[in-house]
C-alpha positions in Angstrom: -0.2 -32.0 -8.6 1.4 -31.1 -5.3 -0.1 -28.1 -3.6 2.5 -25.6 -2.4 2.2 -22.9 0.2 4.7 -20.1 0.5 5.8 -19.6 4.0 5.0 -16.1 5.5 2.7 -14.9 2.8 0.0 -13.8 5.2 2.4 -12.0 7.4 4.0 -10.2 4.5 0.6 -9.2 3.1 -0.4 -7.7 6.5 2.9 -5.9 6.9 2.9 -4.4 3.4 -0.8 -3.4 3.8 -0.1 -1.7 7.2 3.0 0.1 5.9 0.7 1.6 3.2 -1.6 2.9 5.9 -4.5 0.6 4.7 -7.0 -1.3 6.8 -8.1 -4.8 5.6 -11.4 -3.1 4.5 -9.5 -0.4 2.5 -7.5 -3.1 0.7 -10.5 -5.3 0.1 -12.4 -2.4 -1.4 -9.5 -1.5 -3.7 -9.1 -5.1 -5.1 -12.8 -5.9 -5.2 -13.1 -8.5 -2.5 -14.6 -8.6 1.0 -12.6 -7.7 4.1 -13.0 -11.3 5.2 -11.1 -12.5 2.1 -8.1 -10.3 3.0 -8.3 -11.5 6.6 -8.3 -15.1 5.4 -5.1 -14.7 3.3 -3.4 -12.8 6.1 -4.0 -15.5 8.6 -4.4 -18.8 6.8 -1.7 -20.9 5.2 -3.0 -20.1 1.8 -2.2 -17.9 -1.2 -4.7 -16.1 -3.4 -5.3 -17.1 -6.9 -3.0 -15.5 -9.6 -5.5 -12.8 -10.6 -6.0 -11.7 -7.0 -2.3 -11.8 -6.4 -1.8 -9.4 -9.3 -4.5 -7.0 -8.0 -2.9 -7.1 -4.6 0.5 -6.4 -5.9 -0.7 -3.5 -8.1 -2.8 -2.0 -5.3 0.1 -2.2 -2.7 2.6 -1.0 -5.3 4.9 -4.0 -4.9 6.0 -6.8 -7.2 4.2 -10.2 -6.9 7.7 -11.6 -6.2 7.9 -9.3 -3.1 4.5 -10.4 -2.0 5.4 -14.0 -2.4 8.7 -13.4 -0.5 10.9 -14.2 -3.5 12.8 -10.9 -3.1 14.0 -9.1 -0.1 11.9 -6.0 0.8 13.5 -2.7 -0.2 11.8 -0.6 2.4 11.3 -0.7 6.1 8.2 0.0 8.0 7.8 3.7 8.6 4.6 4.9 10.3 5.1 8.5 9.3 5.5 7.5 5.7 2.4 5.4 5.8 0.4 8.3 7.2 1.8 10.6 4.5 1.0 8.1 1.8 -2.6 7.7 3.0 -3.0 11.5 3.0 -1.6 11.7 -0.6 -4.1 9.0 -1.7 -6.9 11.1 -0.2 -5.5 14.2 -2.0 -5.7 12.4 -5.3 -9.5 12.2 -4.9 -9.9 16.0 -4.6 -11.3 17.9 -7.6 -8.5 19.2 -9.9 -8.9 22.9 -8.8 -8.6 21.9 -5.1 -5.6 19.7 -5.8 -3.8 22.5 -7.6 -4.5 24.8 -4.7 -3.1 22.4 -2.2 0.0 21.7 -4.3 0.7 25.4 -4.7 0.5 25.8 -0.9 2.9 22.9 -0.4 5.3 24.2 -3.1 5.2 27.7 -1.6 6.0 26.4 1.9 8.9 24.3 0.6 10.3 27.2 -1.4 10.0 29.5 1.7 11.8 27.0 3.9 14.5 26.4 1.3 15.2 30.2 1.1 15.2 30.5 4.8 17.8 27.8 5.3 20.0 29.0 2.5 
């Protein structure tokens, strides 16, 4: 059987990871592999096995098609969005009472700003 490599997979994986505000170590921990494995797939002309591809896609919240370059990306890199997403991920780890408190503060600020601009 002929082995195929999909051009640009490693670059795409690195770009998507960075746009999510994740380090190689962060991504590796989330999918259950070592940082070295992530670095290998980002720099070598190789693709991960199917099961790891699925885990990467789920963790990065993209389709496997997008990771493989079979569809055009729908979003552009936005460093501010990446930082915000990373903060939101950290918020999800807070105890429920703390999370409710933070969300009430955010909602209150948004309501206050909406009323002020109206």
